[in-house]
C-alpha positions in Angstrom: -26.7 -9.5 29.6 -25.2 -9.7 26.2 -25.7 -6.0 25.5 -24.2 -5.1 28.9 -21.1 -7.3 28.2 -20.7 -5.7 24.8 -20.8 -2.3 26.3 -18.2 -3.2 28.9 -16.0 -4.6 26.3 -16.4 -1.4 24.2 -15.4 0.7 27.2 -12.3 -1.3 27.7 -11.3 -1.0 24.1 -11.9 2.7 24.1 -9.5 3.1 27.1 -6.9 1.0 25.4 -7.3 3.1 22.2 -6.9 6.4 24.1 -3.7 5.0 25.8 -2.1 4.0 22.5 -3.0 7.3 20.9 -1.5 9.2 23.8 1.8 7.3 23.4 1.8 7.8 19.7 1.4 11.6 20.0 4.1 11.8 22.7 6.5 10.2 20.2 7.9 7.7 22.8 10.1 4.9 21.6 8.6 1.4 21.4 5.1 2.5 20.4 5.4 0.6 17.0 5.0 -2.9 18.4 2.2 -1.7 20.7 0.3 -0.1 17.7 0.8 -3.4 15.8 -0.5 -5.5 18.7 -3.5 -3.1 19.1 -4.3 -3.3 15.4 -4.2 -7.1 15.6 -6.7 -7.1 18.5 -9.0 -4.2 17.7 -9.4 -5.1 14.0 -11.4 -8.3 14.5 -13.2 -6.8 17.5 -14.3 -3.9 15.4 -16.1 -6.4 13.2 -17.5 -8.3 16.2 -19.0 -5.2 17.7 -20.5 -3.8 14.5 -24.3 -3.3 14.7 -26.9 -5.5 13.0 -27.1 -8.7 15.1 -30.5 -7.8 16.7 -29.2 -7.5 20.3 -30.4 -3.9 20.8 -33.3 -3.1 23.0 -36.8 -2.8 21.4 -37.0 0.9 22.1 -33.9 1.5 19.9 -35.8 0.6 16.7 -35.8 4.2 15.4 -32.1 4.5 16.1 -31.5 1.2 14.2 -33.5 2.5 11.3 -31.5 5.7 11.1 -28.3 3.7 11.3 -29.4 1.5 8.4 -30.2 4.5 6.3 -26.8 6.1 7.1 -25.0 2.8 6.3 -26.8 2.5 3.0 -25.8 6.1 2.1 -22.2 5.4 3.1 -22.2 2.2 1.0 -23.5 4.1 -2.0 -20.8 6.7 -1.7 -18.1 4.1 -1.2 -19.3 2.2 -4.2 -19.1 5.3 -6.3 -15.6 6.1 -5.0 -14.5 2.6 -5.8 -15.7 2.9 -9.4 -13.9 6.2 -9.8 -10.8 4.6 -8.3 -10.9 1.7 -10.8 -11.3 4.1 -13.7 -8.6 6.5 -12.6 -5.9 7.1 -15.2 -3.2 6.8 -12.5 -4.2 3.2 -11.9 -4.5 2.0 -15.5 -2.8 -1.4 -15.7 -1.7 -1.3 -12.0 -2.8 -3.8 -9.4 -4.1 -2.5 -6.1 -5.8 -3.5 -2.9 -9.0 -1.5 -2.3 -9.3 0.0 1.2 -11.3 2.4 3.3 -10.1 5.2 5.5 -11.1 4.3 9.1 -9.1 6.8 11.1 -7.2 10.1 10.9 -4.0 10.5 12.9 -2.4 13.5 14.5 -2.7 16.9 12.9 0.4 18.8 11.8 0.9 22.5 10.9 -0.4 21.8 7.4 -3.2 19.4 8.3 -3.6 15.6 8.9 -0.3 13.8 8.7 -1.6 10.2 8.9 -4.6 8.1 8.1 -5.5 4.5 9.0 -6.8 2.0 6.4 -8.8 -1.2 7.0 -6.3 -3.5 5.3 -3.1 -4.9 6.6 -0.5 -7.7 6.3 -3.3 -10.3 5.9 -4.2 -8.5 2.6 -0.6 -8.4 1.4 0.0 -4.9 2.5 3.5 -4.0 3.7 5.5 -0.8 4.5 6.6 1.5 1.7 3.7 0.9 -0.7 2.0 3.8 -2.3 -1.6 4.7 -1.5 -3.7 6.5 -4.1 -7.2 7.8 -4.5 -9.0 8.5 -7.8 -7.5 12.0 -7.7 -3.9 11.0 -7.2 -1.2 10.2 -4.6 -2.3 10.0 -1.0 0.9 8.9 0.6 2.9 5.8 1.6 2.4 3.0 4.1 4.6 3.4 7.1 3.2 0.9 9.7 1.3 -2.4 9.2 -0.7 -4.7 11.5 -2.6 -7.8 10.4 -5.9 -5.9 9.9 -4.9 -2.3 9.4 -2.1 0.0 8.2 -1.0 3.6 8.8 -0.3 5.9 5.9 1.9 9.0 6.0 0.1 11.4 3.7 1.5 13.9 1.2 2.0 17.2 3.0 3.2 15.7 6.3 6.4 17.1 7.8 8.2 13.7 7.4 7.4 13.0 3.7 9.3 14.4 0.7 8.4 13.1 -2.8 10.6 13.3 -5.9 8.5 14.8 -8.7 8.5 16.2 -12.3 6.7 19.4 -13.1 5.2 20.6 -16.4 5.5 19.3 -19.9 9.3 19.7 -19.8 9.5 17.3 -16.8 11.5 19.7 -14.6 12.9 17.7 -11.7 12.1 18.7 -8.1 10.8 17.6 -4.8 7.5 18.3 -3.0 7.1 18.5 0.8 5.1 20.2 3.5 4.1 23.8 2.8 4.7 24.6 6.5 8.4 24.1 6.1 11.1 26.0 4.2 11.6 29.7 3.5 8.2 30.3 2.0 5.4 29.2 4.3 2.2 28.1 2.6 -1.4 28.2 3.8 -2.7 25.0 5.4 -3.3 22.4 2.7 -0.7 23.7 0.2 2.5 21.9 -0.7 6.0 23.3 -1.4 7.8 22.5 -4.6 11.6 22.9 -4.8 13.2 22.7 -8.2 16.5 20.9 -8.3 17.5 21.6 -11.9 17.3 24.4 -14.3 13.9 24.6 -15.9 10.8 26.7 -16.1 7.9 26.1 -13.7 4.7 27.9 -14.3 1.3 28.2 -12.7 -1.0 25.4 -14.0 1.9 22.9 -14.4 0.9 19.4 -13.4 3.2 17.8 -10.8 3.6 14.0 -10.9 5.8 11.4 -9.1 9.3 10.9 -10.5 9.4 7.3 -9.5 11.5 5.2 -7.1 13.8 2.3 -7.9 11.6 -0.8 -8.2 8.5 1.3 -7.9 8.6 1.5 -4.2 7.5 3.6 -2.4 6.4 5.7 -5.4 6.0 4.5 -9.0 6.3 7.2 -11.7 3.4 9.2 -13.1 1.1 9.5 -10.1 -0.5 12.9 -9.8 0.7 14.9 -6.8 -0.8 18.3 -7.5 -0.8 21.4 -9.7 1.4 24.5 -9.4 -0.6 27.5 -8.3 2.1 30.2 -8.0 5.9 30.5 -8.4 8.1 32.4 -5.9 9.9 35.1 -7.8 13.3 35.6 -5.9 16.1 37.1 -8.0 19.2 35.0 -8.0 17.5 32.1 -6.2 19.4 29.0 -7.2 16.6 26.6 -6.1 13.3 28.1 -7.3 10.2 27.2 -5.3 6.5 27.1 -6.0 3.2 26.5 -4.3 1.4 23.3 -5.2 -2.3 22.5 -4.6 -2.5 18.8 -3.7 -4.4 16.5 -6.1 -6.1 14.8 -3.2 -8.5 16.5 -0.8 -8.0 14.7 2.5 -11.2 16.0 4.0 -13.2 13.9 1.5 -11.0 10.8 1.5 -12.9 7.6 1.7 -12.0 4.7 -0.6 -8.4 4.4 -1.7 -6.1 1.8 -3.2 -2.8 0.4 -2.0 -0.6 -0.3 -5.0 0.9 -3.8 -5.0 4.5 -4.5 -6.0 4.8 -8.0 -4.5 2.9 -11.3 -4.0 -0.2 -11.5 -1.9 -0.3 -13.5 1.3 -4.1 -13.9 1.6 -7.1 -14.6 -0.7 -8.5 -11.1 -0.6 -8.7 -10.1 -4.3 -6.7 -7.4 -5.8 -8.2 -5.2 -8.5 -6.7 -4.0 -11.8 -7.5 -0.6 -13.1 -9.0 -0.2 -16.5 -7.1 0.9 -19.6 
């Protein structure tokens, strides 16, 4: 009876999830509170419905064994990613909340535009905090529920990041490669220079920094220039940038903290 009840509950949750996702993709107003409420309910239930309580039927032993091996492999990968995150130069001296990517949102012209993390307001997470991986900037938090948060990733149509490029610190902004006069292949970013200065292939692009460090502190790796658009007389030179972070391999990330925590979940401090 317990297994049947759990299956019924899971079906109900899947129906609710599909309904919320449908509203989110449609862009209708008022979805924010619904997503927040859904996160508050589905977060704890995700933990409740997780395997390992011995309620499965005896003939599912082989499936359980395979699941344990898969979980062990995932934990090993997650542990390695966490160690790399702690040792990342971008996080030296910064406090952050470790998190896992548990969902990928809608796809845009240049790739995924949002991801969902397994931390929320109970972990001290709020909107407009930066999210980073061991490789660099992932994006910024745009929606928070008690147990989860949504992150708008670098390369999405709605996110523009102030940056500096090269050793000379040429000022510019980075946005989606699918927008602007020069369309980029999926996964590439577009750099627009806003001051006179030379930008060359190979130049490292980092965040310029926001007032108060939110949403973006300075010095986070955004990517590397791969090519410069040669347009005679162009007053705002543009260039293609390969993102520092590969979203297809994203697993463990850190939410940078700029304010006091509200729960006992520990924050980590990068080495350095």
